[in-house]
Phi, psi and omega in degrees: 000133181288134174224126177280127179289344182259005183295137178259009183271143181252090182289350179269010176272142183291345180264353185274133177241328181093355179239352174198160178299148176283179182295345183258012173112340174088356178268109187284323184295121179079006182291127180277351180260008179301131175229110180292139178281117179260345182202135175255123183243132172249122176253120180258123179208095186256351192285205187305151182302319178298323178294323178298314178298317181297324181291340176300339178293344179280337188300315178300325179293321177297316181296323178296317182283326182230078187300328183254030178281148167260113186260121176251130181249123177257121182211182176272161186300327183294336183269347185305319180301335181286343183255356181298133177078003180290119187292343182263359178253117183279328175203148178246126175253133180264128182302128181168179186295324179296319179291325177301319177296316180297319183294340176287341181263320184291150176235138183235150174279319182225132172249127180244112178254113182273350188258134172266077179217156182294318182295310179297321178297320178294320177299317180299327181281330189270332186292150179287112184207149176278329183219142180232133178227157179100241190226139177228197175228149175270182185296340179268358179095002178281139176285135184222153173285146183259350180211160185302317185288349178273355187291325180295309179298322176300313182294326179298328179288347182250004185221099184297323180296318179292318184292314189267341186237314185276322182291134176235013181262150181281160179298317177299324178295313181295319181292319178302315178298316183300325183264003171088034181231160179273125181274127179230025179052050183292330182094160179288165175230123175219112183264127181243351176059038173074020177300132179058023180295148176089356178281155184302146180282148186220172161264132181244142174246113174273111192268346190252183174194170178294158184291342184292324185233077185298336181276009172287339185256155176294148173297151186294327179290324176294320178299316180301311182294322179295318179298319179300318181291319179297316180297322180295333180273325187256332185070009182247142178300142177270134177283132173265116184249152178164199181236185183305329181289352183260008183304313184293316179298319181293321178296321179294314180297319179295324179292331181272327191253344176055235186286358177285347181232156171238119178281146176246153178300134184255355184232027182263006178102163186299315186291324177292320176297319178295326179296326176287325172301322182292344176285349188266150166271324182227138176236126174260128191200157167277181178283090190210180177302321179301322177296315181294324175298316180297320177297315182297327182268010173062042176270158168286134189235130168252110189249135175260132178238128175252269186270008182245177190261108181298331182293342179279349184259125177260114176272003176053045176060027176238000000 
């Protein structure tokens, strides 16, 4: 490989990419913001969007243990908007064939796999790394823990009584332990750069949830009656929050409630949807991406739980 002996570039800086200037101007010589990479960390998190947001709570713990780490996050393309602008993520890789080629070249000191899935587990086993934590797969395709501290979280997934009744610890706490970090309730991170800033504060109802668990959301008639009661107390329209799959429910609620509700765009993308969540003082929601957005944006949250475990969710005293 060609290397210029006169090059003034510092490729060992965590901010250096080689294809565009860094945030500090791109001139390496004499740069006071230079940070040498002492450890390369790969964090694998391909699962549900809400899980990706929740895993951002792990980043401060990684930084405390490895202050000069270069953190690479591997996820699916749909989750990338949730990680934009996150100051603790040095680069985001989108799962796909191009990234698979790249991962054959990159070398990591530590690989952290937060997902108990065959695909994520296989990636954790194949990537070039000195140490692996979290979850992998064995030669037969079974998901297995990769380190001793991951065994508790692994076991909870295989024991419904332990998961739903005996466990009283939150998911961020359990994940931090599984991946070998100290949990300090740091909270989620979602950067929006002031989108829709300055708009009046509202009460928001997040009406939807993913198709896998339909009983995560409130029934539409319960939502209607709840909105009527909130409006009677505040006199302010309630924001209807959700995603593209909620178009029909929102149209029905608007036809019933009229000026008591304000509809928000449901197909403008994750960051725009999160910006409307950010307009709220209080968000009423099921255990869904909308709930995780509200937690990340430090809103007061009234959460409904059906088939999932409320004890795993940390509302951070809000």
